[in-house]
KOLTORSE-236897 format. One record per residue: residue in one letter; residue number from 1; x, y, z of N, C-alpha, C in turn. Coordinates in Angstrom, 1 decimal, always signed. Layout:
REM residues N
+---+-----+--------+--------+--------+--------+--------+--------+--------+--------+--------+
: r :   k :    npx :    npy :    npz :   capx :   capy :   capz :    cpx :    cpy :    cpz :
+---+-----+--------+--------+--------+--------+--------+--------+--------+--------+--------+
: a : NUM :      X :      Y :      Z :      X :      Y :      Z :      X :      Y :      Z :
...
+---+-----+--------+--------+--------+--------+--------+--------+--------+--------+--------+
REM end
This chain:
REM residues 135
+---+-----+--------+--------+--------+--------+--------+--------+--------+--------+--------+
: r :   k :    npx :    npy :    npz :   capx :   capy :   capz :    cpx :    cpy :    cpz :
+---+-----+--------+--------+--------+--------+--------+--------+--------+--------+--------+
: m :   1 :  +12.9 :  -12.7 :  -40.0 :  +12.1 :  -13.5 :  -39.1 :  +12.4 :  -13.0 :  -37.6 :
: a :   2 :  +13.7 :  -12.9 :  -37.3 :  +14.1 :  -12.6 :  -35.9 :  +13.7 :  -11.2 :  -35.6 :
: i :   3 :  +13.8 :  -10.3 :  -36.5 :  +13.3 :   -8.9 :  -36.2 :  +11.8 :   -8.9 :  -36.0 :
: m :   4 :  +11.0 :   -9.7 :  -36.7 :   +9.6 :   -9.8 :  -36.4 :   +9.3 :  -10.2 :  -35.0 :
: l :   5 :  +10.2 :  -11.1 :  -34.5 :  +10.0 :  -11.6 :  -33.1 :  +10.1 :  -10.4 :  -32.1 :
: v :   6 :  +11.1 :   -9.6 :  -32.4 :  +11.3 :   -8.4 :  -31.5 :  +10.2 :   -7.4 :  -31.7 :
: e :   7 :   +9.9 :   -7.2 :  -33.0 :   +8.9 :   -6.2 :  -33.4 :   +7.5 :   -6.5 :  -32.7 :
: s :   8 :   +7.2 :   -7.7 :  -32.7 :   +5.9 :   -8.1 :  -32.1 :   +5.9 :   -8.0 :  -30.6 :
: g :   9 :   +7.0 :   -7.6 :  -30.0 :   +7.0 :   -7.4 :  -28.5 :   +7.0 :   -8.8 :  -27.8 :
: t :  10 :   +7.5 :   -9.8 :  -28.4 :   +7.5 :  -11.1 :  -27.8 :   +8.2 :  -11.1 :  -26.5 :
: l :  11 :   +9.3 :  -10.5 :  -26.4 :  +10.1 :  -10.5 :  -25.2 :   +9.3 :   -9.9 :  -24.0 :
: a :  12 :   +8.7 :   -8.7 :  -24.3 :   +8.0 :   -8.0 :  -23.3 :   +6.7 :   -8.8 :  -22.9 :
: v :  13 :   +6.1 :   -9.5 :  -23.9 :   +4.9 :  -10.3 :  -23.6 :   +5.3 :  -11.5 :  -22.7 :
: h :  14 :   +6.5 :  -12.1 :  -22.9 :   +7.0 :  -13.2 :  -22.1 :   +7.2 :  -12.6 :  -20.6 :
: h :  15 :   +7.8 :  -11.5 :  -20.5 :   +8.1 :  -10.9 :  -19.2 :   +6.8 :  -10.6 :  -18.5 :
: r :  16 :   +5.8 :  -10.1 :  -19.1 :   +4.5 :   -9.8 :  -18.5 :   +3.8 :  -11.0 :  -18.1 :
: r :  17 :   +3.9 :  -12.1 :  -18.9 :   +3.2 :  -13.3 :  -18.5 :   +3.9 :  -13.9 :  -17.3 :
: c :  18 :   +5.2 :  -13.9 :  -17.2 :   +5.9 :  -14.4 :  -16.1 :   +5.6 :  -13.6 :  -14.8 :
: d :  19 :   +5.5 :  -12.3 :  -15.0 :   +5.1 :  -11.4 :  -13.9 :   +3.7 :  -11.8 :  -13.3 :
: a :  20 :   +2.8 :  -12.1 :  -14.2 :   +1.4 :  -12.5 :  -13.8 :   +1.5 :  -13.8 :  -13.1 :
: l :  21 :   +2.3 :  -14.7 :  -13.6 :   +2.4 :  -16.1 :  -12.9 :   +3.1 :  -15.9 :  -11.5 :
: f :  22 :   +4.1 :  -15.0 :  -11.4 :   +4.6 :  -14.8 :  -10.1 :   +3.6 :  -14.2 :   -9.2 :
: s :  23 :   +2.8 :  -13.3 :   -9.6 :   +1.7 :  -12.7 :   -8.8 :   +0.7 :  -13.8 :   -8.4 :
: a :  24 :   +0.3 :  -14.7 :   -9.2 :   -0.6 :  -15.8 :   -8.9 :   +0.0 :  -16.7 :   -7.8 :
: a :  25 :   +1.3 :  -17.0 :   -8.0 :   +2.0 :  -17.8 :   -7.0 :   +2.1 :  -17.1 :   -5.6 :
: r :  26 :   +2.4 :  -15.8 :   -5.6 :   +2.5 :  -15.1 :   -4.4 :   +1.1 :  -15.1 :   -3.7 :
: e :  27 :   +0.1 :  -14.9 :   -4.5 :   -1.3 :  -14.9 :   -4.0 :   -1.6 :  -16.3 :   -3.3 :
: a :  28 :   -1.2 :  -17.3 :   -4.0 :   -1.4 :  -18.7 :   -3.4 :   -0.6 :  -18.9 :   -2.2 :
: a :  29 :   +0.6 :  -18.4 :   -2.1 :   +1.4 :  -18.5 :   -0.9 :   +0.8 :  -17.8 :   +0.3 :
: g :  30 :   +0.1 :  -16.6 :   +0.0 :   -0.5 :  -15.9 :   +1.1 :   -1.8 :  -16.6 :   +1.5 :
: g :  31 :   -2.4 :  -17.4 :   +0.6 :   -3.7 :  -18.0 :   +0.9 :   -3.6 :  -19.3 :   +1.8 :
: g :  32 :   -2.4 :  -19.8 :   +1.9 :   -2.2 :  -21.0 :   +2.7 :   -2.6 :  -22.3 :   +2.1 :
: d :  33 :   -2.9 :  -22.4 :   +0.8 :   -3.3 :  -23.6 :   +0.2 :   -2.0 :  -24.1 :   -0.6 :
: a :  34 :   -1.4 :  -25.1 :   +0.1 :   -0.1 :  -25.6 :   -0.4 :   -0.3 :  -26.3 :   -1.8 :
: q :  35 :   -1.4 :  -27.0 :   -2.0 :   -1.6 :  -27.6 :   -3.3 :   -1.7 :  -26.6 :   -4.4 :
: q :  36 :   -2.5 :  -25.6 :   -4.2 :   -2.6 :  -24.5 :   -5.2 :   -1.3 :  -23.8 :   -5.4 :
: l :  37 :   -0.6 :  -23.6 :   -4.4 :   +0.8 :  -22.9 :   -4.5 :   +1.7 :  -23.8 :   -5.4 :
: v :  38 :   +1.8 :  -25.0 :   -5.1 :   +2.6 :  -25.9 :   -5.9 :   +2.2 :  -25.9 :   -7.4 :
: a :  39 :   +0.9 :  -25.9 :   -7.6 :   +0.4 :  -25.9 :   -9.0 :   +0.8 :  -24.6 :   -9.7 :
: r :  40 :   +0.6 :  -23.5 :   -9.0 :   +1.0 :  -22.2 :   -9.6 :   +2.5 :  -22.1 :   -9.8 :
: v :  41 :   +3.3 :  -22.6 :   -8.9 :   +4.7 :  -22.5 :   -9.1 :   +5.1 :  -23.5 :  -10.2 :
: g :  42 :   +4.4 :  -24.6 :  -10.4 :   +4.6 :  -25.5 :  -11.5 :   +4.4 :  -24.8 :  -12.8 :
: a :  43 :   +3.3 :  -24.0 :  -12.9 :   +3.0 :  -23.3 :  -14.2 :   +4.0 :  -22.2 :  -14.4 :
: l :  44 :   +4.5 :  -21.5 :  -13.3 :   +5.5 :  -20.5 :  -13.4 :   +6.8 :  -21.2 :  -13.9 :
: r :  45 :   +7.1 :  -22.3 :  -13.3 :   +8.4 :  -23.0 :  -13.7 :   +8.4 :  -23.3 :  -15.2 :
: e :  46 :   +7.3 :  -23.9 :  -15.7 :   +7.2 :  -24.2 :  -17.2 :   +7.3 :  -22.9 :  -18.0 :
: a :  47 :   +6.7 :  -21.9 :  -17.6 :   +6.8 :  -20.6 :  -18.4 :   +8.2 :  -20.0 :  -18.4 :
: l :  48 :   +8.8 :  -20.1 :  -17.2 :  +10.2 :  -19.5 :  -17.1 :  +11.1 :  -20.3 :  -18.0 :
: l :  49 :  +11.0 :  -21.7 :  -17.9 :  +12.0 :  -22.5 :  -18.7 :  +11.7 :  -22.3 :  -20.1 :
: a :  50 :  +10.5 :  -22.2 :  -20.6 :  +10.2 :  -21.9 :  -22.0 :  +10.7 :  -20.5 :  -22.4 :
: h :  51 :  +10.6 :  -19.6 :  -21.5 :  +11.1 :  -18.2 :  -21.8 :  +12.6 :  -18.2 :  -21.9 :
: f :  52 :  +13.3 :  -18.9 :  -21.0 :  +14.8 :  -19.0 :  -21.1 :  +15.2 :  -19.6 :  -22.4 :
: r :  53 :  +14.5 :  -20.7 :  -22.8 :  +14.9 :  -21.4 :  -24.1 :  +14.7 :  -20.4 :  -25.2 :
: f :  54 :  +13.5 :  -19.7 :  -25.2 :  +13.2 :  -18.7 :  -26.3 :  +14.3 :  -17.7 :  -26.4 :
: e :  55 :  +14.7 :  -17.1 :  -25.3 :  +15.8 :  -16.1 :  -25.3 :  +17.1 :  -16.7 :  -25.8 :
: e :  56 :  +17.5 :  -17.8 :  -25.3 :  +18.8 :  -18.4 :  -25.6 :  +18.8 :  -18.8 :  -27.1 :
: e :  57 :  +17.7 :  -19.3 :  -27.6 :  +17.7 :  -19.7 :  -29.0 :  +17.4 :  -18.6 :  -30.0 :
: h :  58 :  +16.7 :  -17.6 :  -29.6 :  +16.3 :  -16.6 :  -30.6 :  +16.8 :  -15.2 :  -30.3 :
: i :  59 :  +16.5 :  -14.7 :  -29.1 :  +16.8 :  -13.3 :  -28.7 :  +18.3 :  -13.0 :  -28.6 :
: f :  60 :  +18.9 :  -13.9 :  -27.8 :  +20.4 :  -13.7 :  -27.5 :  +21.2 :  -13.7 :  -28.8 :
: p :  61 :  +21.0 :  -14.7 :  -29.7 :  +21.8 :  -14.6 :  -30.9 :  +21.6 :  -13.4 :  -31.7 :
: l :  62 :  +20.3 :  -12.9 :  -31.8 :  +20.0 :  -11.7 :  -32.5 :  +20.7 :  -10.5 :  -31.9 :
: y :  63 :  +20.7 :  -10.5 :  -30.6 :  +21.3 :   -9.4 :  -29.8 :  +22.9 :   -9.4 :  -30.1 :
: e :  64 :  +23.5 :  -10.5 :  -30.0 :  +24.9 :  -10.6 :  -30.3 :  +25.3 :  -10.2 :  -31.7 :
: q :  65 :  +24.4 :  -10.6 :  -32.6 :  +24.7 :  -10.2 :  -34.0 :  +24.5 :   -8.7 :  -34.2 :
: a :  66 :  +23.4 :   -8.1 :  -33.6 :  +23.2 :   -6.7 :  -33.8 :  +24.2 :   -5.8 :  -33.1 :
: s :  67 :  +24.6 :   -6.3 :  -31.9 :  +25.5 :   -5.5 :  -31.1 :  +27.0 :   -5.6 :  -31.6 :
: g :  68 :  +27.2 :   -6.7 :  -32.3 :  +28.6 :   -7.0 :  -32.8 :  +29.5 :   -7.5 :  -31.7 :
: i :  69 :  +29.0 :   -7.8 :  -30.6 :  +29.8 :   -8.3 :  -29.4 :  +29.6 :   -9.8 :  -29.2 :
: e :  70 :  +30.5 :  -10.6 :  -29.6 :  +30.4 :  -12.0 :  -29.4 :  +30.5 :  -12.3 :  -27.9 :
: g :  71 :  +29.6 :  -13.1 :  -27.4 :  +29.6 :  -13.4 :  -25.9 :  +28.9 :  -12.4 :  -25.1 :
: a :  72 :  +28.2 :  -11.4 :  -25.7 :  +27.6 :  -10.3 :  -25.0 :  +26.5 :  -10.8 :  -24.1 :
: t :  73 :  +26.0 :  -12.0 :  -24.3 :  +24.9 :  -12.5 :  -23.5 :  +25.2 :  -13.6 :  -22.5 :
: e :  74 :  +26.5 :  -13.9 :  -22.4 :  +27.0 :  -15.0 :  -21.5 :  +26.5 :  -14.7 :  -20.1 :
: w :  75 :  +26.6 :  -13.5 :  -19.6 :  +26.1 :  -13.2 :  -18.2 :  +24.6 :  -13.4 :  -18.1 :
: l :  76 :  +23.9 :  -13.1 :  -19.2 :  +22.4 :  -13.4 :  -19.1 :  +22.1 :  -14.8 :  -19.0 :
: c :  77 :  +22.9 :  -15.6 :  -19.8 :  +22.7 :  -17.1 :  -19.7 :  +23.1 :  -17.6 :  -18.3 :
: a :  78 :  +24.1 :  -17.0 :  -17.7 :  +24.5 :  -17.4 :  -16.3 :  +23.4 :  -17.1 :  -15.4 :
: q :  79 :  +22.7 :  -16.0 :  -15.6 :  +21.5 :  -15.6 :  -14.7 :  +20.4 :  -16.7 :  -14.9 :
: h :  80 :  +20.2 :  -17.1 :  -16.2 :  +19.2 :  -18.2 :  -16.4 :  +19.6 :  -19.4 :  -15.6 :
: d :  81 :  +20.9 :  -19.8 :  -15.7 :  +21.3 :  -21.0 :  -14.9 :  +21.1 :  -20.8 :  -13.4 :
: d :  82 :  +21.3 :  -19.6 :  -12.9 :  +21.1 :  -19.4 :  -11.5 :  +19.6 :  -19.5 :  -11.2 :
: m :  83 :  +18.7 :  -19.0 :  -12.0 :  +17.3 :  -19.1 :  -11.8 :  +16.8 :  -20.6 :  -12.0 :
: r :  84 :  +17.4 :  -21.3 :  -12.9 :  +17.1 :  -22.7 :  -13.0 :  +17.4 :  -23.4 :  -11.7 :
: g :  85 :  +18.5 :  -23.1 :  -11.1 :  +18.9 :  -23.6 :   -9.8 :  +17.9 :  -23.3 :   -8.7 :
: m :  86 :  +17.4 :  -22.0 :   -8.7 :  +16.4 :  -21.6 :   -7.8 :  +15.1 :  -22.4 :   -8.0 :
: l :  87 :  +14.7 :  -22.7 :   -9.2 :  +13.5 :  -23.5 :   -9.5 :  +13.7 :  -24.9 :   -9.0 :
: w :  88 :  +14.9 :  -25.4 :   -9.2 :  +15.2 :  -26.8 :   -8.6 :  +15.1 :  -26.8 :   -7.1 :
: m :  89 :  +15.6 :  -25.7 :   -6.5 :  +15.5 :  -25.6 :   -5.0 :  +14.0 :  -25.6 :   -4.6 :
: l :  90 :  +13.2 :  -24.8 :   -5.2 :  +11.8 :  -24.8 :   -4.9 :  +11.2 :  -26.2 :   -5.1 :
: g :  91 :  +11.6 :  -26.9 :   -6.1 :  +11.1 :  -28.3 :   -6.3 :  +11.5 :  -29.3 :   -5.2 :
: t :  92 :  +12.5 :  -29.0 :   -4.5 :  +12.9 :  -29.9 :   -3.4 :  +12.3 :  -29.5 :   -2.1 :
: l :  93 :  +11.6 :  -28.4 :   -2.0 :  +11.0 :  -28.0 :   -0.7 :   +9.5 :  -28.4 :   -0.7 :
: s :  94 :   +9.0 :  -28.5 :   +0.5 :   +7.6 :  -28.8 :   +0.7 :   +6.9 :  -27.5 :   +1.1 :
: a :  95 :   +6.0 :  -27.1 :   +0.2 :   +5.2 :  -25.9 :   +0.5 :   +4.3 :  -26.1 :   +1.7 :
: e :  96 :   +3.9 :  -27.3 :   +2.0 :   +3.1 :  -27.6 :   +3.1 :   +3.9 :  -27.6 :   +4.4 :
: e :  97 :   +5.0 :  -28.3 :   +4.4 :   +5.8 :  -28.4 :   +5.6 :   +6.7 :  -27.2 :   +5.9 :
: e :  98 :   +7.1 :  -26.5 :   +4.9 :   +8.0 :  -25.4 :   +5.0 :   +7.5 :  -24.1 :   +4.3 :
: p :  99 :   +6.3 :  -23.7 :   +4.7 :   +5.7 :  -22.6 :   +3.9 :   +6.5 :  -21.3 :   +3.9 :
: q : 100 :   +7.1 :  -21.0 :   +5.0 :   +7.9 :  -19.7 :   +5.1 :   +9.1 :  -19.8 :   +4.2 :
: l : 101 :   +9.9 :  -20.9 :   +4.3 :  +11.1 :  -21.1 :   +3.4 :  +10.7 :  -21.1 :   +1.9 :
: y : 102 :   +9.6 :  -21.8 :   +1.6 :   +9.1 :  -21.9 :   +0.3 :   +8.8 :  -20.5 :   -0.3 :
: a : 103 :   +8.1 :  -19.7 :   +0.5 :   +7.7 :  -18.3 :   +0.1 :   +9.0 :  -17.5 :   +0.0 :
: t : 104 :   +9.9 :  -17.7 :   +0.8 :  +11.2 :  -16.9 :   +0.8 :  +11.9 :  -17.2 :   -0.5 :
: e : 105 :  +12.0 :  -18.5 :   -0.8 :  +12.7 :  -19.0 :   -2.1 :  +12.0 :  -18.4 :   -3.3 :
: l : 106 :  +10.7 :  -18.4 :   -3.3 :   +9.9 :  -17.9 :   -4.4 :  +10.1 :  -16.4 :   -4.5 :
: a : 107 :  +10.2 :  -15.7 :   -3.4 :  +10.5 :  -14.2 :   -3.5 :  +11.9 :  -13.9 :   -4.0 :
: e : 108 :  +12.8 :  -14.8 :   -3.7 :  +14.2 :  -14.6 :   -4.2 :  +14.2 :  -14.9 :   -5.7 :
: l : 109 :  +13.5 :  -15.9 :   -6.1 :  +13.4 :  -16.2 :   -7.6 :  +12.8 :  -15.0 :   -8.3 :
: q : 110 :  +11.7 :  -14.4 :   -7.7 :  +11.1 :  -13.3 :   -8.4 :  +12.1 :  -12.1 :   -8.4 :
: g : 111 :  +12.8 :  -11.8 :   -7.4 :  +13.7 :  -10.7 :   -7.4 :  +14.8 :  -10.9 :   -8.5 :
: a : 112 :  +15.3 :  -12.1 :   -8.6 :  +16.3 :  -12.4 :   -9.6 :  +15.7 :  -12.2 :  -11.0 :
: f : 113 :  +14.5 :  -12.7 :  -11.2 :  +13.8 :  -12.6 :  -12.5 :  +13.6 :  -11.1 :  -12.8 :
: d : 114 :  +13.1 :  -10.3 :  -11.9 :  +12.8 :   -8.9 :  -12.1 :  +14.1 :   -8.2 :  -12.5 :
: k : 115 :  +15.1 :   -8.4 :  -11.8 :  +16.4 :   -7.8 :  -12.1 :  +16.9 :   -8.2 :  -13.5 :
: h : 116 :  +16.8 :   -9.4 :  -13.8 :  +17.2 :  -10.0 :  -15.1 :  +16.4 :   -9.3 :  -16.3 :
: a : 117 :  +15.1 :   -9.3 :  -16.1 :  +14.2 :   -8.7 :  -17.1 :  +14.5 :   -7.3 :  -17.3 :
: s : 118 :  +14.7 :   -6.5 :  -16.2 :  +15.0 :   -5.1 :  -16.3 :  +16.3 :   -4.9 :  -17.1 :
: e : 119 :  +17.3 :   -5.7 :  -16.8 :  +18.6 :   -5.6 :  -17.5 :  +18.5 :   -5.9 :  -19.0 :
: e : 120 :  +17.7 :   -6.9 :  -19.3 :  +17.5 :   -7.2 :  -20.7 :  +16.8 :   -6.0 :  -21.4 :
: e : 121 :  +15.7 :   -5.5 :  -20.8 :  +15.0 :   -4.4 :  -21.4 :  +15.8 :   -3.2 :  -21.6 :
: t : 122 :  +16.7 :   -2.9 :  -20.6 :  +17.5 :   -1.7 :  -20.6 :  +18.6 :   -1.8 :  -21.7 :
: r : 123 :  +19.2 :   -3.0 :  -21.8 :  +20.3 :   -3.2 :  -22.7 :  +19.9 :   -3.6 :  -24.1 :
: m : 124 :  +18.9 :   -4.4 :  -24.2 :  +18.6 :   -5.0 :  -25.5 :  +17.6 :   -4.2 :  -26.3 :
: y : 125 :  +16.6 :   -3.6 :  -25.7 :  +15.5 :   -2.9 :  -26.4 :  +16.1 :   -1.8 :  -27.2 :
: p : 126 :  +17.0 :   -1.0 :  -26.7 :  +17.6 :   +0.1 :  -27.6 :  +18.2 :   -0.4 :  -28.9 :
: i : 127 :  +18.9 :   -1.5 :  -28.8 :  +19.6 :   -2.1 :  -29.9 :  +18.5 :   -2.6 :  -30.9 :
: f : 128 :  +17.4 :   -3.3 :  -30.4 :  +16.4 :   -3.7 :  -31.3 :  +15.6 :   -2.6 :  -31.9 :
: e : 129 :  +15.4 :   -1.5 :  -31.2 :  +14.7 :   -0.3 :  -31.7 :  +15.5 :   +0.2 :  -32.9 :
: r : 130 :  +16.8 :   +0.3 :  -32.8 :  +17.7 :   +0.8 :  -33.9 :  +17.6 :   -0.1 :  -35.1 :
: l : 131 :  +17.6 :   -1.4 :  -34.8 :  +17.4 :   -2.4 :  -35.9 :  +16.1 :   -2.2 :  -36.7 :
: l : 132 :  +15.0 :   -2.0 :  -35.9 :  +13.7 :   -1.8 :  -36.5 :  +13.6 :   -0.5 :  -37.4 :
: k : 133 :  +14.3 :   +0.5 :  -36.9 :  +14.3 :   +1.8 :  -37.7 :  +15.0 :   +1.6 :  -39.0 :
: k : 134 :  +16.1 :   +0.8 :  -39.0 :  +16.8 :   +0.5 :  -40.2 :  +16.1 :   -0.4 :  -41.2 :
: a : 135 :  +15.2 :   -1.2 :  -40.7 :  +14.5 :   -2.2 :  -41.5 :  +13.4 :   -1.5 :  -42.4 :
+---+-----+--------+--------+--------+--------+--------+--------+--------+--------+--------+
REM end
């Protein structure tokens, strides 16, 4: 079952969906409509949190099993925690009263997510590809 999750490209699909939601949020930030921005960031927040849960419950255990390195994903979980903190910070800001700060925090969150996704794809995909070739 777990190999099918990887084979179907679920992780990459999650990353692309989050990228699209980041793009929509940036577009709203540039448009000056605070309500639309908050709604788009809300959708992004829900997608990111669901993505983190998916990785922590399905992808990371598979990676640790396949790599044979217990604790190999602790640093990735720590990155998730950092991004959860960034999401919390966005939730405490007013997009209407502090638009520049809100946009800056959103950009920092996207930078952290982009780096995280790239590291996952660089480290995990080769392991998963080897698993699929053996299956």
